[in-house]
PDB file of N, CA, C and O in Angstrom, chain B, residues numbered from 101:
ATOM      1  N   MET B 101       8.832 -68.216 -35.923  1.00  0.00           N
ATOM      2  CA  MET B 101       9.271 -68.714 -37.215  1.00  0.00           C
ATOM      3  C   MET B 101      10.769 -68.404 -37.379  1.00  0.00           C
ATOM      4  O   MET B 101      11.198 -67.272 -37.160  1.00  0.00           O
ATOM      5  N   ASN B 102      11.543 -69.398 -37.759  1.00  0.00           N
ATOM      6  CA  ASN B 102      12.978 -69.224 -37.975  1.00  0.00           C
ATOM      7  C   ASN B 102      13.286 -69.024 -39.452  1.00  0.00           C
ATOM      8  O   ASN B 102      12.654 -69.615 -40.328  1.00  0.00           O
ATOM      9  N   GLU B 103      14.268 -68.183 -39.700  1.00  0.00           N
ATOM     10  CA  GLU B 103      14.738 -67.939 -41.063  1.00  0.00           C
ATOM     11  C   GLU B 103      16.265 -67.933 -41.034  1.00  0.00           C
ATOM     12  O   GLU B 103      16.873 -67.300 -40.172  1.00  0.00           O
ATOM     13  N   THR B 104      16.873 -68.634 -41.972  1.00  0.00           N
ATOM     14  CA  THR B 104      18.331 -68.658 -42.056  1.00  0.00           C
ATOM     15  C   THR B 104      18.783 -67.809 -43.227  1.00  0.00           C
ATOM     16  O   THR B 104      18.268 -67.923 -44.339  1.00  0.00           O
ATOM     17  N   ILE B 105      19.758 -66.955 -42.952  1.00  0.00           N
ATOM     18  CA  ILE B 105      20.346 -66.152 -44.018  1.00  0.00           C
ATOM     19  C   ILE B 105      21.758 -66.652 -44.268  1.00  0.00           C
ATOM     20  O   ILE B 105      22.435 -67.134 -43.360  1.00  0.00           O
ATOM     21  N   TYR B 106      22.185 -66.530 -45.508  1.00  0.00           N
ATOM     22  CA  TYR B 106      23.530 -66.940 -45.923  1.00  0.00           C
ATOM     23  C   TYR B 106      24.231 -65.716 -46.486  1.00  0.00           C
ATOM     24  O   TYR B 106      23.699 -65.028 -47.357  1.00  0.00           O
ATOM     25  N   VAL B 107      25.417 -65.452 -45.987  1.00  0.00           N
ATOM     26  CA  VAL B 107      26.130 -64.231 -46.349  1.00  0.00           C
ATOM     27  C   VAL B 107      27.558 -64.560 -46.763  1.00  0.00           C
ATOM     28  O   VAL B 107      28.211 -65.415 -46.165  1.00  0.00           O
ATOM     29  N   VAL B 108      28.031 -63.868 -47.795  1.00  0.00           N
ATOM     30  CA  VAL B 108      29.426 -63.945 -48.223  1.00  0.00           C
ATOM     31  C   VAL B 108      30.024 -62.557 -48.010  1.00  0.00           C
ATOM     32  O   VAL B 108      29.500 -61.561 -48.509  1.00  0.00           O
ATOM     33  N   GLN B 109      31.120 -62.504 -47.266  1.00  0.00           N
ATOM     34  CA  GLN B 109      31.783 -61.236 -46.961  1.00  0.00           C
ATOM     35  C   GLN B 109      33.220 -61.307 -47.446  1.00  0.00           C
ATOM     36  O   GLN B 109      34.007 -62.125 -46.970  1.00  0.00           O
ATOM     37  N   GLY B 110      33.556 -60.446 -48.395  1.00  0.00           N
ATOM     38  CA  GLY B 110      34.916 -60.380 -48.913  1.00  0.00           C
ATOM     39  C   GLY B 110      35.704 -59.276 -48.228  1.00  0.00           C
ATOM     40  O   GLY B 110      35.131 -58.321 -47.701  1.00  0.00           O
ATOM     41  N   PHE B 111      37.020 -59.417 -48.241  1.00  0.00           N
ATOM     42  CA  PHE B 111      37.920 -58.422 -47.662  1.00  0.00           C
ATOM     43  C   PHE B 111      39.028 -58.135 -48.656  1.00  0.00           C
ATOM     44  O   PHE B 111      39.575 -59.044 -49.280  1.00  0.00           O
ATOM     45  N   GLU B 112      39.354 -56.850 -48.794  1.00  0.00           N
ATOM     46  CA  GLU B 112      40.447 -56.459 -49.666  1.00  0.00           C
ATOM     47  C   GLU B 112      41.521 -55.773 -48.831  1.00  0.00           C
ATOM     48  O   GLU B 112      41.242 -55.232 -47.760  1.00  0.00           O
ATOM     49  N   ALA B 113      42.745 -55.802 -49.333  1.00  0.00           N
ATOM     50  CA  ALA B 113      43.846 -55.163 -48.628  1.00  0.00           C
ATOM     51  C   ALA B 113      43.714 -53.655 -48.766  1.00  0.00           C
ATOM     52  O   ALA B 113      43.602 -53.131 -49.874  1.00  0.00           O
ATOM     53  N   GLY B 114      43.727 -52.970 -47.647  1.00  0.00           N
ATOM     54  CA  GLY B 114      43.645 -51.518 -47.639  1.00  0.00           C
ATOM     55  C   GLY B 114      45.025 -50.923 -47.415  1.00  0.00           C
ATOM     56  O   GLY B 114      46.043 -51.565 -47.675  1.00  0.00           O
ATOM     57  N   LYS B 115      45.045 -49.708 -46.937  1.00  0.00           N
ATOM     58  CA  LYS B 115      46.304 -49.030 -46.659  1.00  0.00           C
ATOM     59  C   LYS B 115      47.082 -49.772 -45.583  1.00  0.00           C
ATOM     60  O   LYS B 115      46.526 -50.240 -44.590  1.00  0.00           O
ATOM     61  N   ARG B 116      48.387 -49.862 -45.813  1.00  0.00           N
ATOM     62  CA  ARG B 116      49.305 -50.505 -44.861  1.00  0.00           C
ATOM     63  C   ARG B 116      48.914 -51.950 -44.560  1.00  0.00           C
ATOM     64  O   ARG B 116      49.218 -52.462 -43.483  1.00  0.00           O
ATOM     65  N   GLY B 117      48.252 -52.599 -45.489  1.00  0.00           N
ATOM     66  CA  GLY B 117      47.916 -54.008 -45.332  1.00  0.00           C
ATOM     67  C   GLY B 117      46.690 -54.296 -44.491  1.00  0.00           C
ATOM     68  O   GLY B 117      46.325 -55.458 -44.312  1.00  0.00           O
ATOM     69  N   ALA B 118      46.047 -53.264 -43.970  1.00  0.00           N
ATOM     70  CA  ALA B 118      44.824 -53.483 -43.187  1.00  0.00           C
ATOM     71  C   ALA B 118      43.728 -54.017 -44.098  1.00  0.00           C
ATOM     72  O   ALA B 118      43.607 -53.603 -45.251  1.00  0.00           O
ATOM     73  N   LEU B 119      42.942 -54.930 -43.574  1.00  0.00           N
ATOM     74  CA  LEU B 119      41.847 -55.490 -44.359  1.00  0.00           C
ATOM     75  C   LEU B 119      40.636 -54.577 -44.314  1.00  0.00           C
ATOM     76  O   LEU B 119      40.282 -54.040 -43.265  1.00  0.00           O
ATOM     77  N   LYS B 120      40.013 -54.413 -45.458  1.00  0.00           N
ATOM     78  CA  LYS B 120      38.831 -53.560 -45.585  1.00  0.00           C
ATOM     79  C   LYS B 120      37.675 -54.431 -46.072  1.00  0.00           C
ATOM     80  O   LYS B 120      37.795 -55.133 -47.075  1.00  0.00           O
ATOM     81  N   ALA B 121      36.561 -54.377 -45.355  1.00  0.00           N
ATOM     82  CA  ALA B 121      35.386 -55.174 -45.722  1.00  0.00           C
ATOM     83  C   ALA B 121      34.747 -54.633 -46.989  1.00  0.00           C
ATOM     84  O   ALA B 121      34.567 -53.426 -47.150  1.00  0.00           O
ATOM     85  N   MET B 122      34.416 -55.534 -47.868  1.00  0.00           N
ATOM     86  CA  MET B 122      33.663 -55.203 -49.080  1.00  0.00           C
ATOM     87  C   MET B 122      32.172 -55.333 -48.732  1.00  0.00           C
ATOM     88  O   MET B 122      31.834 -55.880 -47.683  1.00  0.00           O
ATOM     89  N   PRO B 123      31.289 -54.843 -49.587  1.00  0.00           N
ATOM     90  CA  PRO B 123      29.856 -55.006 -49.295  1.00  0.00           C
ATOM     91  C   PRO B 123      29.490 -56.493 -49.198  1.00  0.00           C
ATOM     92  O   PRO B 123      29.915 -57.286 -50.038  1.00  0.00           O
ATOM     93  N   PRO B 124      28.712 -56.874 -48.191  1.00  0.00           N
ATOM     94  CA  PRO B 124      28.297 -58.271 -48.055  1.00  0.00           C
ATOM     95  C   PRO B 124      27.314 -58.658 -49.154  1.00  0.00           C
ATOM     96  O   PRO B 124      26.575 -57.824 -49.676  1.00  0.00           O
ATOM     97  N   VAL B 125      27.327 -59.938 -49.487  1.00  0.00           N
ATOM     98  CA  VAL B 125      26.427 -60.480 -50.501  1.00  0.00           C
ATOM     99  C   VAL B 125      25.562 -61.544 -49.832  1.00  0.00           C
ATOM    100  O   VAL B 125      26.087 -62.485 -49.237  1.00  0.00           O
ATOM    101  N   THR B 126      24.244 -61.402 -49.924  1.00  0.00           N
ATOM    102  CA  THR B 126      23.357 -62.420 -49.375  1.00  0.00           C
ATOM    103  C   THR B 126      23.049 -63.456 -50.452  1.00  0.00           C
ATOM    104  O   THR B 126      22.983 -63.141 -51.640  1.00  0.00           O
ATOM    105  N   CYS B 127      22.866 -64.683 -50.013  1.00  0.00           N
ATOM    106  CA  CYS B 127      22.589 -65.801 -50.926  1.00  0.00           C
ATOM    107  C   CYS B 127      21.348 -66.540 -50.447  1.00  0.00           C
ATOM    108  O   CYS B 127      20.978 -66.462 -49.276  1.00  0.00           O
ATOM    109  N   ALA B 128      20.721 -67.246 -51.352  1.00  0.00           N
ATOM    110  CA  ALA B 128      19.489 -67.962 -51.029  1.00  0.00           C
ATOM    111  C   ALA B 128      19.744 -69.306 -50.342  1.00  0.00           C
ATOM    112  O   ALA B 128      18.908 -69.784 -49.575  1.00  0.00           O
ATOM    113  N   THR B 129      20.910 -69.918 -50.621  1.00  0.00           N
ATOM    114  CA  THR B 129      21.183 -71.248 -50.075  1.00  0.00           C
ATOM    115  C   THR B 129      22.629 -71.346 -49.590  1.00  0.00           C
ATOM    116  O   THR B 129      23.471 -70.515 -49.931  1.00  0.00           O
ATOM    117  N   GLU B 130      22.896 -72.358 -48.806  1.00  0.00           N
ATOM    118  CA  GLU B 130      24.259 -72.625 -48.338  1.00  0.00           C
ATOM    119  C   GLU B 130      25.185 -72.908 -49.514  1.00  0.00           C
ATOM    120  O   GLU B 130      26.323 -72.439 -49.537  1.00  0.00           O
ATOM    121  N   SER B 131      24.711 -73.658 -50.473  1.00  0.00           N
ATOM    122  CA  SER B 131      25.506 -73.990 -51.649  1.00  0.00           C
ATOM    123  C   SER B 131      25.898 -72.738 -52.423  1.00  0.00           C
ATOM    124  O   SER B 131      27.045 -72.608 -52.851  1.00  0.00           O
ATOM    125  N   GLN B 132      24.958 -71.819 -52.605  1.00  0.00           N
ATOM    126  CA  GLN B 132      25.257 -70.575 -53.305  1.00  0.00           C
ATOM    127  C   GLN B 132      26.287 -69.754 -52.535  1.00  0.00           C
ATOM    128  O   GLN B 132      27.156 -69.127 -53.141  1.00  0.00           O
ATOM    129  N   ALA B 133      26.200 -69.751 -51.211  1.00  0.00           N
ATOM    130  CA  ALA B 133      27.155 -69.003 -50.391  1.00  0.00           C
ATOM    131  C   ALA B 133      28.552 -69.600 -50.523  1.00  0.00           C
ATOM    132  O   ALA B 133      29.528 -68.865 -50.677  1.00  0.00           O
ATOM    133  N   ARG B 134      28.653 -70.915 -50.465  1.00  0.00           N
ATOM    134  CA  ARG B 134      29.962 -71.569 -50.615  1.00  0.00           C
ATOM    135  C   ARG B 134      30.559 -71.302 -52.003  1.00  0.00           C
ATOM    136  O   ARG B 134      31.736 -70.961 -52.126  1.00  0.00           O
ATOM    137  N   ASP B 135      29.741 -71.459 -53.035  1.00  0.00           N
ATOM    138  CA  ASP B 135      30.215 -71.224 -54.405  1.00  0.00           C
ATOM    139  C   ASP B 135      30.625 -69.766 -54.603  1.00  0.00           C
ATOM    140  O   ASP B 135      31.647 -69.481 -55.228  1.00  0.00           O
ATOM    141  N   GLY B 136      29.823 -68.846 -54.068  1.00  0.00           N
ATOM    142  CA  GLY B 136      30.141 -67.424 -54.184  1.00  0.00           C
ATOM    143  C   GLY B 136      31.437 -67.074 -53.476  1.00  0.00           C
ATOM    144  O   GLY B 136      32.224 -66.271 -53.976  1.00  0.00           O
ATOM    145  N   ALA B 137      31.663 -67.673 -52.317  1.00  0.00           N
ATOM    146  CA  ALA B 137      32.895 -67.426 -51.571  1.00  0.00           C
ATOM    147  C   ALA B 137      34.111 -67.938 -52.342  1.00  0.00           C
ATOM    148  O   ALA B 137      35.152 -67.282 -52.372  1.00  0.00           O
ATOM    149  N   GLU B 138      33.978 -69.100 -52.960  1.00  0.00           N
ATOM    150  CA  GLU B 138      35.084 -69.650 -53.739  1.00  0.00           C
ATOM    151  C   GLU B 138      35.410 -68.755 -54.931  1.00  0.00           C
ATOM    152  O   GLU B 138      36.581 -68.528 -55.235  1.00  0.00           O
ATOM    153  N   ARG B 139      34.397 -68.255 -55.596  1.00  0.00           N
ATOM    154  CA  ARG B 139      34.632 -67.351 -56.733  1.00  0.00           C
ATOM    155  C   ARG B 139      35.252 -66.034 -56.267  1.00  0.00           C
ATOM    156  O   ARG B 139      36.189 -65.530 -56.887  1.00  0.00           O
ATOM    157  N   MET B 140      34.727 -65.484 -55.177  1.00  0.00           N
ATOM    158  CA  MET B 140      35.220 -64.212 -54.661  1.00  0.00           C
ATOM    159  C   MET B 140      36.641 -64.349 -54.115  1.00  0.00           C
ATOM    160  O   MET B 140      37.426 -63.403 -54.171  1.00  0.00           O
ATOM    161  N   GLY B 141      36.965 -65.517 -53.591  1.00  0.00           N
ATOM    162  CA  GLY B 141      38.287 -65.749 -53.006  1.00  0.00           C
ATOM    163  C   GLY B 141      39.429 -65.593 -53.998  1.00  0.00           C
ATOM    164  O   GLY B 141      40.569 -65.361 -53.598  1.00  0.00           O
ATOM    165  N   VAL B 142      39.137 -65.718 -55.281  1.00  0.00           N
ATOM    166  CA  VAL B 142      40.160 -65.581 -56.320  1.00  0.00           C
ATOM    167  C   VAL B 142      40.628 -64.140 -56.443  1.00  0.00           C
ATOM    168  O   VAL B 142      41.786 -63.896 -56.785  1.00  0.00           O
ATOM    169  N   ARG B 143      39.748 -63.176 -56.170  1.00  0.00           N
ATOM    170  CA  ARG B 143      40.100 -61.768 -56.371  1.00  0.00           C
ATOM    171  C   ARG B 143      40.202 -60.948 -55.080  1.00  0.00           C
ATOM    172  O   ARG B 143      40.477 -59.749 -55.136  1.00  0.00           O
ATOM    173  N   CYS B 144      39.987 -61.569 -53.936  1.00  0.00           N
ATOM    174  CA  CYS B 144      40.018 -60.863 -52.656  1.00  0.00           C
ATOM    175  C   CYS B 144      41.192 -61.343 -51.804  1.00  0.00           C
ATOM    176  O   CYS B 144      41.734 -62.426 -52.024  1.00  0.00           O
ATOM    177  N   ALA B 145      41.570 -60.524 -50.837  1.00  0.00           N
ATOM    178  CA  ALA B 145      42.593 -60.937 -49.872  1.00  0.00           C
ATOM    179  C   ALA B 145      42.048 -62.049 -48.982  1.00  0.00           C
ATOM    180  O   ALA B 145      42.798 -62.902 -48.507  1.00  0.00           O
ATOM    181  N   GLY B 146      40.751 -62.030 -48.765  1.00  0.00           N
ATOM    182  CA  GLY B 146      40.100 -63.048 -47.950  1.00  0.00           C
ATOM    183  C   GLY B 146      38.605 -62.996 -48.121  1.00  0.00           C
ATOM    184  O   GLY B 146      38.055 -61.999 -48.587  1.00  0.00           O
ATOM    185  N   VAL B 147      37.948 -64.077 -47.740  1.00  0.00           N
ATOM    186  CA  VAL B 147      36.491 -64.160 -47.856  1.00  0.00           C
ATOM    187  C   VAL B 147      35.971 -65.150 -46.824  1.00  0.00           C
ATOM    188  O   VAL B 147      36.625 -66.138 -46.492  1.00  0.00           O
ATOM    189  N   ILE B 148      34.787 -64.858 -46.332  1.00  0.00           N
ATOM    190  CA  ILE B 148      34.131 -65.768 -45.400  1.00  0.00           C
ATOM    191  C   ILE B 148      32.666 -65.908 -45.807  1.00  0.00           C
ATOM    192  O   ILE B 148      32.014 -64.931 -46.173  1.00  0.00           O
ATOM    193  N   ALA B 149      32.170 -67.116 -45.737  1.00  0.00           N
ATOM    194  CA  ALA B 149      30.749 -67.386 -45.972  1.00  0.00           C
ATOM    195  C   ALA B 149      30.191 -67.917 -44.657  1.00  0.00           C
ATOM    196  O   ALA B 149      30.795 -68.781 -44.021  1.00  0.00           O
ATOM    197  N   PHE B 150      29.034 -67.393 -44.254  1.00  0.00           N
ATOM    198  CA  PHE B 150      28.460 -67.856 -42.996  1.00  0.00           C
ATOM    199  C   PHE B 150      26.943 -67.895 -43.084  1.00  0.00           C
ATOM    200  O   PHE B 150      26.328 -67.279 -43.954  1.00  0.00           O
ATOM    201  N   ALA B 151      26.366 -68.639 -42.154  1.00  0.00           N
ATOM    202  CA  ALA B 151      24.913 -68.748 -42.033  1.00  0.00           C
ATOM    203  C   ALA B 151      24.517 -68.265 -40.649  1.00  0.00           C
ATOM    204  O   ALA B 151      25.257 -68.445 -39.681  1.00  0.00           O
ATOM    205  N   GLN B 152      23.352 -67.654 -40.564  1.00  0.00           N
ATOM    206  CA  GLN B 152      22.836 -67.215 -39.273  1.00  0.00           C
ATOM    207  C   GLN B 152      21.325 -67.371 -39.286  1.00  0.00           C
ATOM    208  O   GLN B 152      20.652 -66.969 -40.236  1.00  0.00           O
ATOM    209  N   THR B 153      20.806 -67.958 -38.223  1.00  0.00           N
ATOM    210  CA  THR B 153      19.374 -68.186 -38.109  1.00  0.00           C
ATOM    211  C   THR B 153      18.771 -67.151 -37.175  1.00  0.00           C
ATOM    212  O   THR B 153      19.294 -66.887 -36.092  1.00  0.00           O
ATOM    213  N   ALA B 154      17.667 -66.572 -37.610  1.00  0.00           N
ATOM    214  CA  ALA B 154      16.955 -65.575 -36.811  1.00  0.00           C
ATOM    215  C   ALA B 154      15.565 -66.087 -36.482  1.00  0.00           C
ATOM    216  O   ALA B 154      14.900 -66.696 -37.320  1.00  0.00           O
ATOM    217  N   ASP B 155      15.137 -65.839 -35.268  1.00  0.00           N
ATOM    218  CA  ASP B 155      13.763 -66.134 -34.860  1.00  0.00           C
ATOM    219  C   ASP B 155      12.964 -64.863 -35.107  1.00  0.00           C
ATOM    220  O   ASP B 155      13.029 -63.921 -34.316  1.00  0.00           O
ATOM    221  N   ILE B 156      12.223 -64.834 -36.184  1.00  0.00           N
ATOM    222  CA  ILE B 156      11.495 -63.641 -36.614  1.00  0.00           C
ATOM    223  C   ILE B 156      10.497 -63.187 -35.543  1.00  0.00           C
ATOM    224  O   ILE B 156      10.364 -61.990 -35.288  1.00  0.00           O
ATOM    225  N   ASP B 157       9.805 -64.130 -34.925  1.00  0.00           N
ATOM    226  CA  ASP B 157       8.774 -63.787 -33.946  1.00  0.00           C
ATOM    227  C   ASP B 157       9.374 -63.235 -32.651  1.00  0.00           C
ATOM    228  O   ASP B 157       8.863 -62.261 -32.099  1.00  0.00           O
ATOM    229  N   ALA B 158      10.439 -63.843 -32.172  1.00  0.00           N
ATOM    230  CA  ALA B 158      11.031 -63.441 -30.891  1.00  0.00           C
ATOM    231  C   ALA B 158      12.069 -62.332 -31.053  1.00  0.00           C
ATOM    232  O   ALA B 158      12.421 -61.662 -30.082  1.00  0.00           O
ATOM    233  N   GLY B 159      12.560 -62.137 -32.283  1.00  0.00           N
ATOM    234  CA  GLY B 159      13.543 -61.094 -32.516  1.00  0.00           C
ATOM    235  C   GLY B 159      14.969 -61.480 -32.157  1.00  0.00           C
ATOM    236  O   GLY B 159      15.849 -60.619 -32.150  1.00  0.00           O
ATOM    237  N   GLY B 160      15.217 -62.725 -31.864  1.00  0.00           N
ATOM    238  CA  GLY B 160      16.573 -63.181 -31.528  1.00  0.00           C
ATOM    239  C   GLY B 160      17.254 -63.822 -32.710  1.00  0.00           C
ATOM    240  O   GLY B 160      16.638 -64.054 -33.750  1.00  0.00           O
ATOM    241  N   HIS B 161      18.532 -64.105 -32.545  1.00  0.00           N
ATOM    242  CA  HIS B 161      19.269 -64.780 -33.611  1.00  0.00           C
ATOM    243  C   HIS B 161      20.382 -65.645 -33.023  1.00  0.00           C
ATOM    244  O   HIS B 161      20.845 -65.413 -31.907  1.00  0.00           O
ATOM    245  N   SER B 162      20.790 -66.624 -33.779  1.00  0.00           N
ATOM    246  CA  SER B 162      21.859 -67.523 -33.351  1.00  0.00           C
ATOM    247  C   SER B 162      23.214 -66.908 -33.677  1.00  0.00           C
ATOM    248  O   SER B 162      23.307 -65.927 -34.415  1.00  0.00           O
ATOM    249  N   ASP B 163      24.253 -67.495 -33.118  1.00  0.00           N
ATOM    250  CA  ASP B 163      25.608 -67.099 -33.488  1.00  0.00           C
ATOM    251  C   ASP B 163      25.846 -67.525 -34.932  1.00  0.00           C
ATOM    252  O   ASP B 163      25.310 -68.542 -35.371  1.00  0.00           O
ATOM    253  N   PRO B 164      26.642 -66.759 -35.675  1.00  0.00           N
ATOM    254  CA  PRO B 164      26.942 -67.150 -37.057  1.00  0.00           C
ATOM    255  C   PRO B 164      27.712 -68.469 -37.103  1.00  0.00           C
ATOM    256  O   PRO B 164      28.527 -68.757 -36.226  1.00  0.00           O
ATOM    257  N   VAL B 165      27.444 -69.253 -38.124  1.00  0.00           N
ATOM    258  CA  VAL B 165      28.147 -70.511 -38.363  1.00  0.00           C
ATOM    259  C   VAL B 165      28.974 -70.330 -39.635  1.00  0.00           C
ATOM    260  O   VAL B 165      28.423 -70.060 -40.703  1.00  0.00           O
ATOM    261  N   VAL B 166      30.294 -70.478 -39.520  1.00  0.00           N
ATOM    262  CA  VAL B 166      31.178 -70.317 -40.670  1.00  0.00           C
ATOM    263  C   VAL B 166      31.029 -71.527 -41.584  1.00  0.00           C
ATOM    264  O   VAL B 166      31.164 -72.673 -41.154  1.00  0.00           O
ATOM    265  N   LEU B 167      30.749 -71.246 -42.853  1.00  0.00           N
ATOM    266  CA  LEU B 167      30.615 -72.300 -43.853  1.00  0.00           C
ATOM    267  C   LEU B 167      31.914 -72.508 -44.614  1.00  0.00           C
ATOM    268  O   LEU B 167      32.269 -73.635 -44.960  1.00  0.00           O
ATOM    269  N   LEU B 168      32.623 -71.406 -44.872  1.00  0.00           N
ATOM    270  CA  LEU B 168      33.867 -71.461 -45.648  1.00  0.00           C
ATOM    271  C   LEU B 168      34.655 -70.191 -45.379  1.00  0.00           C
ATOM    272  O   LEU B 168      34.099 -69.093 -45.352  1.00  0.00           O
ATOM    273  N   GLN B 169      35.953 -70.354 -45.181  1.00  0.00           N
ATOM    274  CA  GLN B 169      36.833 -69.195 -44.970  1.00  0.00           C
ATOM    275  C   GLN B 169      38.085 -69.405 -45.798  1.00  0.00           C
ATOM    276  O   GLN B 169      38.726 -70.454 -45.725  1.00  0.00           O
ATOM    277  N   LEU B 170      38.431 -68.382 -46.599  1.00  0.00           N
ATOM    278  CA  LEU B 170      39.607 -68.453 -47.461  1.00  0.00           C
ATOM    279  C   LEU B 170      40.443 -67.193 -47.299  1.00  0.00           C
ATOM    280  O   LEU B 170      39.894 -66.100 -47.161  1.00  0.00           O
ATOM    281  N   GLY B 171      41.748 -67.330 -47.313  1.00  0.00           N
ATOM    282  CA  GLY B 171      42.638 -66.180 -47.262  1.00  0.00           C
ATOM    283  C   GLY B 171      42.630 -65.501 -45.910  1.00  0.00           C
ATOM    284  O   GLY B 171      42.383 -66.127 -44.879  1.00  0.00           O
ATOM    285  N   GLN B 172      42.908 -64.197 -45.935  1.00  0.00           N
ATOM    286  CA  GLN B 172      42.996 -63.399 -44.716  1.00  0.00           C
ATOM    287  C   GLN B 172      41.628 -62.830 -44.353  1.00  0.00           C
ATOM    288  O   GLN B 172      40.982 -62.156 -45.155  1.00  0.00           O
ATOM    289  N   VAL B 173      41.208 -63.116 -43.135  1.00  0.00           N
ATOM    290  CA  VAL B 173      39.920 -62.646 -42.626  1.00  0.00           C
ATOM    291  C   VAL B 173      40.164 -62.114 -41.221  1.00  0.00           C
ATOM    292  O   VAL B 173      40.813 -62.790 -40.423  1.00  0.00           O
ATOM    293  N   PRO B 174      39.662 -60.919 -40.890  1.00  0.00           N
ATOM    294  CA  PRO B 174      39.828 -60.414 -39.525  1.00  0.00           C
ATOM    295  C   PRO B 174      39.238 -61.390 -38.499  1.00  0.00           C
ATOM    296  O   PRO B 174      38.275 -62.100 -38.789  1.00  0.00           O
ATOM    297  N   GLU B 175      39.814 -61.415 -37.326  1.00  0.00           N
ATOM    298  CA  GLU B 175      39.334 -62.342 -36.291  1.00  0.00           C
ATOM    299  C   GLU B 175      37.898 -62.095 -35.888  1.00  0.00           C
ATOM    300  O   GLU B 175      37.194 -63.037 -35.523  1.00  0.00           O
ATOM    301  N   GLN B 176      37.450 -60.866 -35.942  1.00  0.00           N
ATOM    302  CA  GLN B 176      36.082 -60.513 -35.535  1.00  0.00           C
ATOM    303  C   GLN B 176      35.104 -60.581 -36.690  1.00  0.00           C
ATOM    304  O   GLN B 176      33.966 -60.136 -36.543  1.00  0.00           O
ATOM    305  N   ALA B 177      35.499 -61.118 -37.830  1.00  0.00           N
ATOM    306  CA  ALA B 177      34.607 -61.176 -38.995  1.00  0.00           C
ATOM    307  C   ALA B 177      33.488 -62.159 -38.758  1.00  0.00           C
ATOM    308  O   ALA B 177      32.636 -62.345 -39.627  1.00  0.00           O
TER     309      ALA B 177
END
């Protein structure tokens, strides 16, 4: 059985301009993730919304798919 999760990850400027990850926010739908990222992007240095599908039975997962990226986001985000 496959399940897709939607996550919004914000980043704030830390010391010396380094980006610091904020707590991730999970969303129920792709639309909610995109909307949440747009709202969060107003107050963060950067934000990324992504989807990832997991195969619950096999324990594997797909590579994340970026839905929306705004501002400064680390390359490994």
